[in-house]
C-alpha positions, 0 to 999 in steps of 0.5 A: 508442621515442620519436623524436629530440626536436628543440628545441621553438619558443622554447626556444633563444630563451628560453635565448639571452634568459636568457644576455643578461640575465645578460650572459653573451652579446652580441646580435651573438653569440647571432644567429650562434649561432642562424643556426649552429644553423639550419644544424647542427640542434644545440641552442643550447648545444652551438653556443656551446660549439662556437663557443667563445662560453661555457664549457659550465659556465655553460650548464649552470647556466642550463638547470639553474635554468631546468628545476629539475634538478640539473646534474652535473660529469661530469668526476668520473664514471668510468662501470663497463662494467656500468652502461654496458650498461643503455643501448644505444649507439644509444639513447645516441647518438640521445638524447644520454644516458648512464648514470652510477651505480646505487644500489639500483633507482635509475640516475642518467642525465645528459641534455642535453635536459631537454625530452624527458620521453618519454625517461625512460619509454623509458629506464625500460622499457629498463633496468627501473630507476627513474631519476634524471635529472641535467642535463650539458652536451651538448658534453662528454656527446656526447665522452663518449658516443663515449668510453665506446662507442668499440667501436661508434662506431669499428666496434669489438666488436659492430659489427665483429662484425656486419660480420664475420658478414655478410661471412662469409655472403656468397656462401651462395647465400641469397635473400629468398624467405621466406614472410613474412606481414603485418607487425604492430606492436610497442610495443617495436621498430619496424618499420624495425628489424625490416626493417632490412637488417643484420637481415634479412640476418643472420636470413636468413644464420643460416637458410642457414648452418645449413642448408649446415652440415647443422644440425638445430636453431638455438638463438637465446638472450638472456642478460643482457649478450649473445646466443648463436646455436648450431647442433645438428650431428650431435647436439652444439650448437656456438656459431657467433655472438654478435649484437650485444645491442642488436639482440635485440628486432629480432632476435627480432621478424624471426624471429616475423614470418616464422614468423606469430607474434604479435610483441607477445606475449612472455609465453608460448610461441608455436609457428610454421613458416616456409619458406626457398627456397634455389636449387632446394629449399624447406626448412621450419623449425619455430619455437618461442619461449620467454620467458626471464629477459632475452628469448625463446629461439627454436629452429628445427627444420630439416626438409630433406627433401633430407637425409631418407633414406627407404631402409631398406637404407642405415640400417646394419642388420645382415642379420638386424635388416634382414630381421626389420624388413622382415618385420614392415612387410610383415605386413598386421597387428600392431604395430611399435614404435620406441623411444629418447630424443628425437632418436634418429631414431624418426620418420625410421625409420617415415617410411622404414617407411611409404615402403617399403609406400606403394603405390597399393593401400595406405591409410595414415593417420598422426597425428603431433605435430607432422607434420615432413615431408609424404609423398606418397601418406599421409594425415597428421593433425596432433594438436592436444589443445588442441581435443580432436583427441588421439592417441586421438581420431585413431586413433578416427576412422582405424578408420572411414577404411578404413585398412591401415596406421596410424602413431601418433606416440606411445603415451603413455597407456593409452587411445592404446595400447589402441586401437592394440593393438585396431587391430593384432589386427583386421587393421591394421598399426600403427606407433608410438613409445615413450620406453624405454631399450631393446627388452625394456623396451618390453614391460614398459612396455606392460604397466605402462601398464595393456595386458594381457600377453595383447594385448601377446603377441599384438599386437606383432610387432617392437620396434626400440630405436636410438640415433644415434652420430656418424660419424668424418670420412672425411677426417681418420680416423687410428688411435687409441690409448686408455688401458687405463681408457678401454677398460674402460669397455666392461666384459666386452668389453674384450677383444674391443676390444683386438683392434680398430684403433680409429680417431679423427677428427684434426679438419679443415676438412671436420668443423669441427675435430670429428673427426666427420662425419655420423651413424650408427644403432645398432639393437637389433631384437627380433622376437617369437618363440614363446618371447617371446610365452610369456614375456610371458604369464607376466610375464618380466622385462626381463633374462629377455626380453633373455636370450632375445631375444639367444638368438634372435639379436637384437644388443643396442645395445652389441653393434651399436655394437661392430660399428660400431666394428670397421668404423671407423664411429664411436669408442669414446667415441661407444659408451660414451655412447650404449649400456649394457652 
């Protein structure tokens, strides 16, 4: 953005001489106006109108002839709000420019300084329109800018909202101890804007507020006429604020600087990390940027080790399921698989299993994409496919590192699955994840990948399928009544549910009016029995494997959900949403 252009030497004199030559001004009036101009810093035309020496229309006519630019009578225009938003208020005020109308791809803009040629290039970049400049009297133009941008001029809508946001965030205990990197220049947003106190405070406040609210992700999104910030809390997105759209470039660039990303690159996605120090703990944020239609979207994943529960006994497993899982991870060899959709807590379950067996006698190696938490005593490798360090490549290297336990972030292909199976069959405990709907279908998924059934049967010791459901807020928990058609959503379990005293959160300050606070896990733990291994060898279907597993004592996700329902942990809606019959 070009800097505000002062009146070039001679411009005022030329205007004054023209006005003198046309007998519109006396020499004494010109001298007084030039003296006032030096004091106020305003242009000569503005000063003459303010002093009441000349009507603005006369000055505008002279300037229009001098610079061969069409003049406009602003009293004939009523600017539409949509047109107004094309030029931010700070730009309009700084450069005394006002958008008037749009015809196709051409935007008519009124400007007071016909010598500011760089301004037109800046405005073309900001608005993405071809520009048709017209000359207008500065005095009237300033008044109209104040009128049309009154909400911001008087500390209204956007500015008031920003002040409210910053005020709400005061006292959150945030500090400025962010891991900064060397600042870089950006062609569209100045360093002063990026380091502007409100911008720094707002970003620090958003990060700190999200941590305090227990959010897992922060979404910063840009749309045509507004911005939006949302937090994902207990798996659900909540809108928390709408920062002023004029701060878009500065806010995005600020996050990029903190995350060691290239602020000049806006065409491709970028990934980075940043650290925030809060009181006596350090919180990591994983940052992802994505170019969208009206600016980059930024998502920050909050990795707060303080909220990481690594004690498997506190996860909410039923007694038999917990015993089966413990037996499997304490086995010196074999494969343990955790399955479920993104965000269902698979990585946390694996980390907890590793922590349970993390002893001085055990060599544990992990290949992850990305490494979410740093665990002491465990050798963690960040997968980087772009340089050839894939899961399969890491796995091959692990086998030459004398491992006892190997954790693969995800089995995505036959090569990775095949190496994992072989490692499990040759004396190593292998833990990994897959994306399947339930535990039995994990077996058929591996066979579909191309892994031989006899290898799957021999190597896999246990499969865990899991989901996360929101917990009812303990502060506003109350009995709930459901209609018959709502109960029927549980199919054959409806009679059992009718006998359960169902609970629901009524909404309070503790849970932000949602009725939920925190999350609980639903687990389907399928331990491999002799019969299940035989059925895998003869190619049994998913339904047959599920029926046999239930006979062997497995609780399906729906069954486990009903137990959580009986204990008043969660609601009927959450169970229906997250489980199938």
